[in-house]
Structures are given as structure tokens and as C-alpha cells.
gemmi code that builds the backbone of each chain (N, CA, C; Angstrom):
import gemmi

chains = {
    "A": [
        ("THR", (13.228, -29.767, -18.997), (12.537, -30.620, -19.341), (11.184, -31.487, -18.806)),
        ("GLN", (9.840, -31.424, -19.199), (9.439, -31.935, -18.050), (9.425, -33.397, -18.022)),
        ("LEU", (8.930, -34.287, -16.869), (9.178, -35.332, -16.204), (8.370, -36.464, -16.541)),
        ("LEU", (8.197, -36.570, -17.550), (6.209, -37.680, -17.611), (6.942, -39.297, -18.001)),
        ("GLU", (6.393, -39.187, -16.434), (6.506, -40.768, -16.341), (5.430, -42.222, -16.905)),
        ("GLN", (6.191, -43.139, -16.996), (5.531, -44.000, -18.165), (5.340, -45.270, -16.932)),
        ("SER", (3.652, -46.131, -16.513), (3.988, -46.826, -16.378), (3.169, -48.111, -16.737)),
        ("PRO", (3.341, -49.483, -16.424), (4.305, -49.640, -15.826), (5.551, -49.594, -17.162)),
        ("GLN", (6.797, -49.971, -16.454), (7.608, -49.246, -17.323), (7.765, -51.124, -18.282)),
        ("PHE", (7.688, -52.128, -18.415), (7.777, -53.489, -18.811), (6.541, -53.977, -18.165)),
        ("LEU", (6.144, -54.565, -19.587), (4.734, -55.886, -19.384), (5.116, -56.603, -19.841)),
        ("SER", (4.141, -57.912, -19.329), (3.857, -59.174, -21.079), (2.805, -59.751, -20.136)),
        ("ILE", (2.352, -59.843, -21.106), (0.406, -61.202, -21.284), (0.536, -61.664, -22.152)),
        ("GLN", (-0.573, -62.427, -22.169), (-0.895, -63.173, -22.718), (-2.079, -62.880, -23.751)),
        ("GLU", (-1.839, -63.637, -25.033), (-3.174, -62.800, -25.799), (-4.323, -62.852, -25.695)),
        ("GLY", (-5.347, -62.030, -25.630), (-6.464, -62.128, -24.976), (-6.892, -61.111, -24.229)),
        ("GLU", (-5.404, -60.903, -23.143), (-5.711, -60.143, -21.437), (-6.790, -58.580, -22.252)),
        ("ASN", (-6.683, -58.212, -20.864), (-6.538, -56.895, -21.178), (-5.754, -55.725, -20.378)),
        ("LEU", (-4.720, -54.784, -20.711), (-4.257, -53.980, -19.725), (-4.302, -52.641, -20.792)),
        ("THR", (-4.196, -52.317, -18.913), (-3.377, -50.556, -18.806), (-2.519, -50.102, -18.819)),
        ("VAL", (-1.737, -49.165, -19.315), (-0.413, -48.358, -19.030), (-1.076, -46.160, -18.437)),
        ("TYR", (-0.040, -46.024, -18.341), (-0.437, -44.708, -17.008), (0.764, -44.476, -17.574)),
        ("CYS", (0.287, -42.539, -17.772), (1.823, -41.301, -18.525), (1.430, -40.341, -17.546)),
        ("ASN", (2.140, -39.946, -16.612), (1.530, -38.889, -15.169), (2.736, -37.774, -14.966)),
        ("SER", (2.204, -36.663, -15.317), (3.248, -35.491, -15.093), (2.523, -34.674, -13.741)),
        ("SER", (3.646, -33.795, -13.392), (3.077, -32.887, -12.660), (2.702, -31.590, -13.578)),
        ("SER", (2.869, -31.570, -14.915), (2.261, -30.308, -15.788), (1.766, -30.528, -16.101)),
        ("VAL", (0.337, -28.994, -16.805), (-0.581, -29.253, -17.429), (-0.288, -28.900, -18.793)),
        ("PHE", (-0.692, -29.465, -20.014), (-1.108, -29.631, -21.539), (-2.076, -29.464, -21.590)),
        ("SER", (-1.590, -28.530, -22.541), (-3.014, -28.010, -24.082), (-3.380, -29.551, -24.386)),
        ("SER", (-2.654, -30.610, -24.857), (-2.842, -32.101, -25.380), (-1.571, -32.802, -25.358)),
        ("LEU", (-1.832, -33.864, -25.881), (-1.391, -35.016, -25.535), (-1.087, -36.198, -27.170)),
        ("GLN", (0.213, -36.546, -27.017), (0.191, -37.895, -27.890), (0.799, -38.679, -27.130)),
        ("TRP", (0.068, -40.000, -27.655), (0.357, -41.555, -27.769), (0.847, -42.133, -29.356)),
        ("TYR", (2.192, -42.684, -28.946), (2.819, -43.371, -29.866), (3.485, -44.673, -29.604)),
        ("ARG", (3.670, -45.565, -31.680), (3.595, -46.695, -30.879), (5.012, -46.792, -31.028)),
        ("GLN", (6.042, -48.118, -30.891), (7.078, -47.944, -31.343), (7.675, -49.387, -31.667)),
        ("GLU", (7.629, -50.012, -32.977), (7.766, -51.707, -32.933), (8.751, -51.330, -33.398)),
        ("PRO", (9.373, -52.939, -32.928), (10.900, -52.906, -32.842), (12.065, -52.716, -33.818)),
        ("GLY", (12.933, -51.661, -33.997), (13.543, -51.671, -35.334), (12.869, -50.804, -36.055)),
        ("GLU", (12.273, -50.008, -35.691), (11.331, -48.766, -36.438), (11.098, -47.992, -35.636)),
        ("GLY", (11.318, -46.051, -35.784), (10.778, -45.321, -35.257), (9.222, -45.229, -34.771)),
        ("PRO", (8.840, -44.385, -33.698), (7.192, -44.179, -33.149), (6.456, -43.942, -34.312)),
        ("VAL", (5.783, -44.249, -34.198), (4.036, -43.787, -35.189), (2.939, -42.853, -34.295)),
        ("LEU", (2.687, -42.263, -34.305), (1.465, -41.406, -33.327), (0.167, -42.686, -33.928)),
        ("LEU", (-0.656, -42.845, -32.788), (-1.573, -42.806, -31.998), (-3.160, -42.495, -32.545)),
        ("VAL", (-3.006, -41.426, -31.472), (-3.231, -40.749, -30.851), (-3.279, -39.219, -30.421)),
        ("THR", (-3.886, -38.462, -30.748), (-3.857, -37.448, -29.823), (-5.214, -36.324, -29.195)),
        ("VAL", (-5.055, -36.301, -27.751), (-6.190, -35.522, -27.157), (-5.532, -34.564, -26.644)),
        ("VAL", (-7.120, -33.659, -26.567), (-7.015, -32.409, -26.378), (-7.933, -31.377, -24.960)),
        ("THR", (-8.987, -32.586, -24.893), (-9.611, -31.871, -23.788), (-9.827, -32.499, -22.387)),
        ("GLY", (-9.761, -32.196, -21.475), (-9.131, -32.859, -20.056), (-11.105, -33.634, -20.366)),
        ("GLY", (-10.416, -34.880, -19.613), (-11.415, -36.053, -19.333), (-11.792, -36.555, -21.103)),
        ("GLU", (-11.254, -36.007, -21.698), (-11.648, -36.414, -23.160), (-11.224, -38.343, -23.887)),
        ("VAL", (-12.356, -38.897, -24.840), (-11.720, -40.849, -24.204), (-12.038, -40.843, -25.889)),
        ("LYS", (-10.785, -41.482, -26.643), (-10.634, -41.573, -27.856), (-10.446, -42.860, -27.492)),
        ("LYS", (-11.384, -43.931, -28.925), (-11.080, -44.825, -29.136), (-11.048, -45.305, -30.332)),
        ("LEU", (-9.435, -46.020, -30.836), (-9.331, -47.056, -32.091), (-8.939, -48.058, -31.817)),
        ("LYS", (-10.106, -49.288, -32.660), (-10.248, -49.800, -32.441), (-10.569, -50.734, -30.823)),
        ("ARG", (-9.381, -51.609, -31.016), (-8.917, -51.937, -29.518), (-8.442, -51.375, -28.428)),
        ("LEU", (-8.510, -50.206, -28.770), (-7.478, -49.038, -27.627), (-8.280, -47.940, -27.459)),
        ("THR", (-8.473, -48.162, -26.214), (-9.137, -46.346, -25.527), (-8.012, -45.002, -24.527)),
        ("PHE", (-7.838, -44.455, -25.229), (-6.888, -43.465, -24.140), (-8.274, -41.970, -23.911)),
        ("GLN", (-7.422, -41.880, -22.700), (-7.925, -41.183, -21.628), (-7.220, -39.981, -21.537)),
        ("PHE", (-7.735, -38.630, -21.547), (-6.645, -37.509, -21.394), (-7.549, -36.796, -19.603)),
        ("GLY", (-6.848, -36.676, -19.262), (-7.107, -37.384, -17.382), (-8.168, -35.208, -17.677)),
        ("ASP", (-8.555, -35.062, -16.511), (-9.655, -34.211, -16.509), (-8.222, -32.845, -15.735)),
        ("ALA", (-8.145, -33.126, -15.634), (-6.473, -31.821, -14.988), (-6.050, -31.916, -16.173)),
        ("ARG", (-5.638, -32.852, -16.904), (-4.711, -32.259, -18.726), (-3.115, -32.900, -17.972)),
        ("LYS", (-3.181, -33.323, -16.605), (-1.839, -33.608, -16.585), (-1.609, -35.578, -16.867)),
        ("ASP", (-2.244, -36.261, -17.208), (-2.636, -36.914, -17.248), (-3.171, -37.815, -17.749)),
        ("SER", (-2.763, -39.290, -18.121), (-3.275, -40.016, -20.024), (-3.225, -41.336, -19.383)),
        ("SER", (-4.093, -41.721, -19.806), (-3.913, -44.105, -19.640), (-4.319, -44.095, -21.054)),
        ("LEU", (-3.972, -45.484, -21.488), (-4.019, -46.247, -22.675), (-4.344, -47.273, -22.247)),
        ("HIS", (-5.593, -47.805, -23.013), (-6.495, -49.206, -22.248), (-6.088, -49.813, -23.779)),
        ("ILE", (-6.053, -51.449, -23.258), (-6.023, -52.351, -24.407), (-6.828, -53.279, -24.590)),
        ("THR", (-7.995, -53.773, -25.058), (-9.063, -55.142, -24.881), (-8.422, -56.045, -25.353)),
        ("ALA", (-8.319, -57.126, -25.356), (-8.268, -58.869, -25.992), (-6.981, -58.274, -26.712)),
        ("ALA", (-5.653, -57.949, -26.077), (-4.392, -57.462, -26.906), (-4.555, -58.777, -27.547)),
        ("GLN", (-3.218, -57.750, -28.588), (-3.061, -59.368, -29.702), (-1.312, -59.313, -29.963)),
        ("THR", (-0.899, -59.998, -30.513), (0.339, -60.282, -30.441), (1.410, -59.027, -31.531)),
        ("GLY", (0.438, -58.155, -32.644), (0.452, -57.078, -33.233), (0.394, -55.614, -32.211)),
        ("ASP", (0.411, -56.173, -31.001), (0.025, -54.960, -29.756), (1.656, -54.411, -29.643)),
        ("THR", (2.384, -55.721, -29.304), (3.612, -55.505, -28.962), (4.316, -54.111, -29.487)),
        ("GLY", (5.133, -53.932, -28.150), (5.729, -52.323, -28.882), (5.745, -51.615, -27.739)),
        ("LEU", (6.971, -50.422, -27.848), (7.449, -49.632, -26.677), (5.630, -48.748, -26.666)),
        ("TYR", (5.402, -47.960, -26.027), (4.080, -47.028, -26.060), (4.766, -46.139, -25.056)),
        ("LEU", (4.804, -44.492, -26.100), (5.899, -43.284, -25.825), (4.260, -42.407, -25.905)),
        ("CYS", (4.169, -41.389, -24.171), (3.404, -40.785, -24.699), (3.830, -39.866, -24.842)),
        ("ALA", (3.718, -38.604, -25.329), (4.471, -36.608, -25.519), (3.444, -35.696, -25.205)),
        ("PRO", (3.395, -35.098, -25.319), (3.020, -34.070, -24.719), (3.297, -33.124, -25.374)),
        ("ASN", (1.646, -31.930, -25.740), (2.292, -30.788, -26.502), (2.730, -29.913, -26.068)),
        ("THR", (3.670, -28.743, -26.619), (4.475, -28.069, -26.010), (4.724, -27.158, -27.271)),
        ("GLY", (3.778, -26.470, -28.252), (5.160, -25.954, -29.048), (5.185, -26.333, -30.217)),
        ("ASN", (6.306, -26.770, -30.166), (7.627, -27.578, -31.305), (8.577, -28.412, -30.690)),
        ("GLN", (8.442, -28.178, -28.789), (8.812, -29.305, -28.164), (9.050, -30.105, -28.206)),
        ("PHE", (8.833, -31.077, -28.561), (8.408, -32.367, -28.436), (9.489, -33.435, -27.413)),
        ("TYR", (8.272, -33.520, -25.916), (9.612, -34.717, -25.325), (8.284, -35.514, -25.080)),
        ("PHE", (9.400, -36.811, -24.654), (8.753, -38.039, -24.701), (8.475, -38.645, -23.223)),
        ("GLY", (8.085, -39.536, -23.057), (7.777, -39.887, -21.676), (8.165, -41.193, -21.480)),
        ("THR", (9.106, -41.684, -20.267), (9.830, -42.917, -20.342), (9.740, -44.140, -20.863)),
        ("GLY", (8.271, -44.213, -21.263), (7.779, -45.688, -21.906), (7.548, -46.973, -21.630)),
        ("THR", (6.499, -47.258, -22.065), (5.660, -48.651, -21.810), (6.134, -50.059, -22.547)),
        ("SER", (7.515, -50.721, -22.364), (7.432, -52.089, -23.006), (6.476, -53.283, -22.808)),
        ("LEU", (5.525, -53.423, -23.973), (4.389, -54.497, -23.878), (4.841, -55.604, -24.746)),
        ("THR", (5.064, -56.409, -24.191), (5.504, -57.815, -24.657), (4.045, -58.911, -25.097)),
        ("VAL", (3.311, -58.903, -25.743), (1.697, -59.811, -26.359), (2.088, -60.960, -26.443)),
        ("ILE", (2.420, -62.244, -25.968), (2.651, -63.124, -25.575), (1.289, -64.272, -26.583)),
        ("PRO", (1.867, -65.090, -27.405), (0.976, -65.481, -27.747), (0.368, -67.318, -27.549)),
    ],
    "B": [
        ("ASP", (7.329, -43.889, -51.656), (8.489, -42.951, -51.960), (8.340, -42.882, -49.935)),
        ("THR", (9.578, -43.108, -49.312), (9.587, -42.856, -47.939), (9.473, -41.495, -47.117)),
        ("ALA", (9.274, -41.327, -46.351), (8.491, -40.181, -45.635), (9.681, -39.633, -45.077)),
        ("VAL", (10.433, -39.994, -44.177), (11.558, -39.382, -43.539), (12.625, -41.017, -43.974)),
        ("SER", (13.418, -40.858, -44.084), (14.808, -41.515, -44.566), (16.021, -41.014, -44.367)),
        ("GLN", (17.034, -42.327, -43.346), (17.798, -41.982, -42.819), (19.344, -42.612, -43.310)),
        ("THR", (20.181, -42.003, -43.121), (21.077, -42.936, -44.119), (22.573, -42.828, -42.687)),
        ("PRO", (24.109, -43.533, -42.959), (23.348, -44.939, -42.769), (21.713, -45.271, -41.780)),
        ("LYS", (21.894, -47.102, -41.585), (20.348, -47.657, -40.928), (21.749, -48.195, -39.533)),
        ("TYR", (23.135, -48.184, -40.139), (24.165, -48.520, -39.423), (25.528, -48.024, -39.482)),
        ("LEU", (25.927, -48.121, -38.326), (27.036, -47.642, -38.575), (27.438, -47.868, -36.893)),
        ("VAL", (28.819, -49.026, -36.796), (30.011, -49.865, -36.656), (31.034, -48.632, -36.547)),
        ("THR", (31.904, -47.688, -35.305), (33.193, -47.225, -35.316), (33.945, -47.530, -34.723)),
        ("GLN", (35.376, -47.087, -34.572), (36.054, -46.505, -33.728), (36.003, -45.749, -32.531)),
        ("MET", (36.175, -45.884, -31.173), (36.002, -44.456, -30.673), (36.970, -43.162, -31.033)),
        ("GLY", (36.708, -42.304, -30.865), (38.008, -41.192, -31.277), (37.108, -40.829, -33.253)),
        ("ASN", (36.785, -41.826, -33.614), (36.366, -41.418, -35.286), (35.234, -40.077, -35.236)),
        ("ASP", (35.203, -39.276, -36.707), (34.007, -38.403, -36.772), (33.321, -39.097, -37.587)),
        ("LYS", (31.639, -39.053, -37.623), (31.186, -39.641, -38.542), (29.298, -38.424, -38.657)),
        ("SER", (28.644, -39.552, -39.717), (27.346, -38.074, -39.740), (26.474, -38.973, -40.777)),
        ("ILE", (25.116, -38.743, -40.227), (23.731, -39.392, -40.140), (23.777, -38.262, -40.985)),
        ("LYS", (22.781, -38.883, -41.990), (22.095, -37.808, -43.265), (20.557, -38.077, -43.161)),
        ("CYS", (19.440, -37.204, -43.211), (18.107, -37.442, -42.465), (17.657, -36.992, -44.094)),
        ("GLU", (16.386, -36.995, -44.422), (15.905, -36.507, -45.899), (14.285, -36.419, -45.746)),
        ("GLN", (13.814, -36.249, -45.683), (11.903, -35.524, -45.261), (11.453, -35.140, -46.881)),
        ("ASN", (10.377, -35.324, -47.151), (9.637, -35.497, -48.640), (8.390, -34.825, -48.393)),
        ("LEU", (8.055, -34.735, -47.254), (6.649, -34.055, -46.588), (6.526, -33.445, -46.906)),
        ("GLY", (7.136, -32.149, -46.920), (6.794, -30.883, -47.581), (7.112, -30.029, -45.743)),
        ("HIS", (7.369, -30.682, -44.719), (7.536, -30.403, -43.364), (8.478, -28.999, -43.452)),
        ("ASP", (8.126, -27.878, -42.358), (9.148, -26.839, -41.831), (10.390, -27.556, -40.753)),
        ("THR", (9.524, -28.645, -39.969), (10.164, -28.734, -38.461), (11.053, -30.109, -38.567)),
        ("MET", (12.134, -30.175, -38.547), (13.449, -31.563, -38.081), (13.632, -31.128, -36.628)),
        ("TYR", (14.435, -32.898, -36.286), (14.573, -32.912, -35.375), (15.140, -34.302, -35.245)),
        ("TRP", (16.668, -34.342, -34.278), (17.090, -35.453, -34.067), (16.974, -35.930, -32.090)),
        ("TYR", (16.568, -37.290, -32.447), (16.479, -37.686, -31.227), (17.651, -38.905, -31.076)),
        ("LYS", (17.783, -38.874, -29.716), (18.541, -40.285, -28.930), (17.932, -41.526, -28.471)),
        ("GLN", (18.092, -41.986, -28.718), (17.001, -43.476, -28.127), (18.641, -44.259, -27.591)),
        ("ASP", (18.656, -44.408, -26.198), (19.413, -44.955, -25.355), (18.849, -46.978, -25.401)),
        ("SER", (19.735, -47.296, -24.853), (19.892, -48.812, -24.635), (18.403, -49.292, -23.530)),
        ("LYS", (17.751, -47.657, -23.058), (16.617, -48.258, -22.032), (15.948, -47.692, -23.071)),
        ("LYS", (15.515, -47.700, -24.032), (15.179, -47.089, -24.983), (14.148, -46.065, -24.542)),
        ("PHE", (14.780, -44.854, -23.732), (14.539, -43.476, -23.774), (14.402, -42.858, -24.593)),
        ("LEU", (13.765, -41.994, -25.553), (13.600, -40.810, -26.289), (14.192, -38.925, -25.902)),
        ("LYS", (15.089, -39.035, -26.449), (15.462, -37.873, -25.848), (16.095, -36.948, -27.290)),
        ("ILE", (14.999, -35.872, -26.895), (15.287, -34.854, -27.754), (16.811, -34.160, -27.988)),
        ("MET", (17.560, -33.761, -29.356), (18.077, -33.252, -29.181), (18.845, -31.925, -29.711)),
        ("PHE", (17.808, -32.013, -30.613), (17.608, -30.253, -31.617), (17.004, -30.615, -32.584)),
        ("SER", (16.581, -29.473, -32.875), (15.245, -29.170, -33.749), (14.983, -27.871, -33.669)),
        ("TYR", (14.901, -28.362, -35.540), (15.639, -27.246, -36.921), (14.112, -26.461, -37.502)),
        ("ASN", (13.633, -25.359, -37.547), (12.237, -24.927, -38.061), (13.090, -23.595, -39.019)),
        ("ASN", (12.742, -24.532, -40.591), (12.937, -24.084, -41.478), (14.319, -23.769, -42.005)),
        ("LYS", (15.685, -24.446, -41.228), (16.955, -24.212, -41.430), (17.338, -23.162, -40.418)),
        ("GLU", (16.764, -23.016, -39.216), (17.090, -21.751, -37.929), (16.978, -23.377, -37.038)),
        ("LEU", (18.452, -22.916, -36.112), (18.376, -23.668, -34.784), (17.173, -23.525, -33.306)),
        ("ILE", (16.241, -24.434, -33.193), (14.958, -23.658, -32.227), (15.089, -24.444, -31.200)),
        ("ILE", (16.058, -25.512, -31.393), (16.112, -26.173, -30.122), (17.521, -26.745, -29.964)),
        ("ASN", (18.061, -26.346, -28.627), (19.166, -27.624, -28.342), (19.433, -27.479, -27.026)),
        ("GLU", (19.312, -28.677, -26.544), (19.571, -29.418, -25.734), (20.531, -30.142, -24.850)),
        ("THR", (21.088, -30.171, -23.770), (22.002, -30.272, -23.316), (22.494, -31.729, -23.615)),
        ("VAL", (23.413, -31.461, -25.080), (24.649, -32.414, -25.514), (25.883, -31.594, -26.116)),
        ("PRO", (26.635, -32.353, -26.222), (27.889, -32.366, -26.126), (28.255, -31.219, -27.366)),
        ("ASN", (28.916, -30.098, -27.156), (28.825, -29.652, -28.684), (30.252, -30.246, -29.504)),
        ("ARG", (29.900, -31.638, -29.672), (31.208, -32.848, -30.154), (29.962, -33.671, -31.188)),
        ("PHE", (28.569, -33.093, -30.789), (27.168, -33.300, -31.748), (27.091, -32.289, -32.672)),
        ("SER", (27.601, -31.778, -33.636), (26.752, -30.422, -35.098), (25.477, -31.207, -35.542)),
        ("PRO", (24.461, -30.189, -35.613), (23.539, -30.478, -36.922), (23.878, -29.183, -37.461)),
        ("LYS", (23.440, -30.130, -38.857), (23.825, -28.883, -40.079), (22.316, -28.905, -41.085)),
        ("SER", (21.313, -27.595, -41.303), (20.819, -28.101, -42.516), (20.537, -27.488, -43.226)),
        ("PRO", (20.443, -27.876, -44.715), (21.605, -27.045, -45.694), (20.188, -26.244, -46.813)),
        ("ASP", (19.298, -27.004, -46.137), (18.050, -26.734, -46.310), (16.825, -27.058, -45.388)),
        ("LYS", (15.855, -27.008, -45.889), (14.315, -27.282, -44.933), (14.139, -28.818, -44.929)),
        ("ALA", (14.579, -29.069, -46.441), (13.947, -30.342, -45.991), (15.296, -31.597, -45.851)),
        ("HIS", (16.726, -31.687, -45.558), (17.449, -32.183, -45.160), (17.985, -31.725, -43.228)),
        ("LEU", (18.515, -32.535, -42.514), (18.900, -31.912, -41.128), (19.977, -33.034, -41.143)),
        ("ASN", (21.302, -33.018, -41.779), (22.446, -33.870, -41.357), (22.623, -33.541, -39.959)),
        ("LEU", (23.206, -34.842, -39.480), (23.499, -35.190, -37.998), (25.183, -35.026, -38.200)),
        ("HIS", (26.140, -34.024, -37.613), (28.224, -34.412, -37.365), (28.185, -35.017, -36.147)),
        ("ILE", (29.723, -35.796, -35.808), (29.613, -36.178, -34.615), (30.646, -36.378, -34.629)),
        ("ASN", (32.223, -36.018, -33.830), (33.350, -35.363, -33.855), (33.920, -36.146, -32.699)),
        ("SER", (34.910, -36.684, -32.332), (35.340, -37.612, -31.561), (34.703, -38.549, -30.836)),
        ("LEU", (34.470, -39.492, -31.280), (32.790, -40.371, -30.797), (33.620, -41.155, -29.222)),
        ("GLU", (32.759, -41.182, -28.856), (32.960, -41.607, -27.538), (31.686, -43.034, -27.415)),
        ("LEU", (31.964, -43.594, -26.113), (31.466, -44.890, -26.123), (30.036, -44.543, -25.777)),
        ("GLY", (29.565, -43.777, -24.851), (28.306, -43.323, -24.446), (27.822, -42.607, -25.699)),
        ("ASP", (29.344, -42.955, -26.518), (27.392, -42.132, -28.238), (27.005, -43.010, -29.033)),
        ("SER", (26.859, -44.722, -28.434), (26.147, -45.657, -28.969), (24.746, -45.796, -28.359)),
        ("ALA", (23.715, -46.035, -29.746), (22.446, -45.481, -29.650), (21.390, -45.091, -30.823)),
        ("VAL", (20.171, -45.577, -31.099), (19.785, -45.302, -31.584), (19.075, -44.175, -31.931)),
        ("TYR", (19.779, -43.350, -33.595), (19.759, -41.509, -33.573), (18.834, -41.789, -34.344)),
        ("PHE", (17.239, -40.884, -34.036), (15.879, -41.374, -34.989), (16.195, -39.160, -35.409)),
        ("CYS", (15.696, -39.560, -36.908), (15.799, -38.128, -37.564), (14.103, -38.345, -37.467)),
        ("ALA", (13.012, -37.077, -37.251), (11.906, -36.663, -37.959), (11.455, -34.930, -37.951)),
        ("SER", (10.607, -35.388, -38.940), (9.768, -33.761, -38.997), (8.300, -33.601, -38.312)),
        ("SER", (8.091, -32.766, -38.691), (6.643, -32.277, -38.301), (6.136, -31.134, -39.178)),
        ("PRO", (4.925, -30.295, -39.379), (4.518, -29.857, -39.706), (4.480, -28.450, -38.370)),
        ("LEU", (4.943, -27.264, -39.057), (5.325, -25.893, -38.264), (3.872, -25.709, -37.247)),
        ("TRP", (4.208, -25.357, -36.004), (3.164, -25.629, -35.459), (2.621, -24.063, -35.171)),
        ("SER", (1.706, -23.774, -34.714), (0.543, -22.567, -34.701), (-0.513, -22.118, -33.999)),
        ("GLY", (-0.132, -21.776, -33.010), (-0.790, -21.605, -32.095), (-2.377, -22.809, -32.299)),
        ("GLY", (-1.735, -23.548, -31.258), (-4.021, -24.329, -31.683), (-3.128, -25.662, -32.193)),
        ("ARG", (-2.784, -25.515, -32.681), (-2.777, -26.351, -33.575), (-1.476, -27.836, -33.337)),
        ("THR", (-1.795, -29.060, -33.212), (-1.137, -30.069, -32.384), (-0.967, -30.629, -33.834)),
        ("GLY", (0.805, -30.732, -33.927), (1.727, -31.036, -34.913), (1.746, -33.027, -34.750)),
        ("GLU", (1.927, -33.244, -35.450), (2.647, -35.008, -35.911), (3.553, -34.525, -36.261)),
        ("LEU", (4.203, -35.947, -35.117), (6.423, -36.509, -35.620), (5.804, -37.620, -36.672)),
        ("PHE", (7.166, -36.980, -37.727), (6.631, -38.444, -38.463), (8.618, -38.734, -38.222)),
        ("PHE", (8.493, -40.041, -37.720), (9.972, -40.789, -37.700), (10.954, -41.618, -39.189)),
        ("GLY", (12.164, -41.308, -39.714), (12.532, -42.095, -40.299), (12.849, -43.556, -38.978)),
        ("GLU", (14.171, -44.297, -40.122), (13.884, -45.405, -39.335), (14.963, -45.911, -38.687)),
        ("GLY", (15.432, -45.030, -37.896), (16.647, -45.016, -36.999), (18.243, -45.526, -37.927)),
        ("SER", (18.432, -44.763, -37.222), (20.850, -44.795, -37.456), (21.355, -45.487, -36.454)),
        ("ARG", (21.252, -47.098, -36.466), (21.854, -48.227, -34.812), (23.882, -47.553, -35.022)),
        ("LEU", (24.032, -46.679, -34.115), (25.480, -46.175, -34.196), (26.336, -46.883, -32.693)),
        ("THR", (27.055, -47.723, -32.845), (27.943, -48.367, -32.225), (28.786, -47.888, -32.229)),
        ("VAL", (29.660, -47.767, -31.223), (31.271, -47.106, -31.150), (31.835, -47.999, -30.272)),
        ("LEU", (32.880, -48.580, -31.174), (33.717, -49.344, -30.699), (35.824, -49.005, -29.517)),
    ],
}
model = gemmi.Model(1)
for chain_id, residues in chains.items():
    chain = gemmi.Chain(chain_id)
    for i, (resn, *xyz) in enumerate(residues, 1):
        res = gemmi.Residue()
        res.name, res.seqid = resn, gemmi.SeqId(i, " ")
        for name, pos in zip(("N", "CA", "C"), xyz):
            atom = gemmi.Atom()
            atom.name, atom.element = name, gemmi.Element(name[0])
            atom.pos, atom.b_iso = gemmi.Position(*pos), 0.0
            res.add_atom(atom)
        chain.add_residue(res)
    model.add_chain(chain)
structure = gemmi.Structure()
structure.add_model(model)
structure.setup_entities()
């Protein structure tokens, strides 16, 4: 099982602030996914990044895959209360879906 | 219609009992999974089935036995429940991986198991 460290583990910010969360590994991945899990629900896919250095935007969320394809970041601009949830990264290794340790984000109104 | 559905959503039981959680997906996917999410929110894969065949079996006590009667169903049976089995169990499905294709996991809502 690969070890995928996510940081920070917990993050509590005011509405309107910006934030960045990280997903780091010592392994190289062909692609990586980000999921968000809201309280009481299962994780839902946000994005898949495939190419080293790739940047993808989803409204106020910006995802980047590291040049070496070992790490990724998620930046949220002007956070809203609806962004509250657990953010999980998961590398693609065939059909073996392992997840990172997660970042629990709380956006305070 | 719910894409991946699990039952029951909540399960409270005594130590030593045997219980089952059922999962069904109507997405036509070939691969299904069971994950365990502990109190620290760490999501850990337990099992994966591809078209009724077991393809991933992580280090899980043999008290846990998955059963896939067909590719749309993957049930989880747990014998002799222990306190440490308390967690949220998630079922998921994904399309068949085929070299270079990046699949997506579709999760159920989870089954919260509490062992007293």
C-alpha cells in the first residue's frame, strides 16, 4: 500500500479566505484523482489529473499535478461554506484505489 | 435511482454477533469495492471484485468475507464482531480499468457499524 500524505490534516478558515492543501508521495503515479466527502455521504470525484505539471480548474478550485507526478495540490479561492468537507487524493494504479490521509476543511461563515 | 446503494445505513450490535451489509450498483460497472473509514476518517480499501472475481484482498481479518453473487452486487459478511470493527463501511464501483483509462469511483452513502 502506497503512503499518501495529505497536509494539513485539519483546516478551519473564514468564508472568503484562500487555502491550499497538499498530497505527497514518494511514488510516481500515472494519474491522480481528488475526491470530496461531505458529512454523512460517500466521496465524490472532483477531478483527475494525468500529465506532469497539469493544472485543472473547477470554478474556484485549482488542481495541480507535480512535474514529477509524485505530488499534487488543491487551491481554493474565496472559500464558501459549501466547500466544507474531507478532501482526499487517490492515485490511479490500475484498479487499486488507495486514498491519502485526507484534509478535513471547515469553512466558517 | 440511486447509483450505488447500501443497506443498512446504520447497524448497532453486540460484540460476538454476525452481521451483513449489502451493496448494489445499477451503473453496469464491472468492479466493486469495500472500504472501511475509521474514526480518523482514513479510508482504507478492504476488498475489490471484478466481474464476481476477487482481485484485491488487503490485510483484513478472515472474519470479514465478501460475497459477489453477480457483478451488480457485493455483500460484506462479518463474523464474531469486535469493538474495533466499529466504523463506516463504504461500497463503491468503477468501470473496468483498461490500460491508460482513468476510472472513477462511485460510492454509496456508507453503513455506520457500531459494536457495543
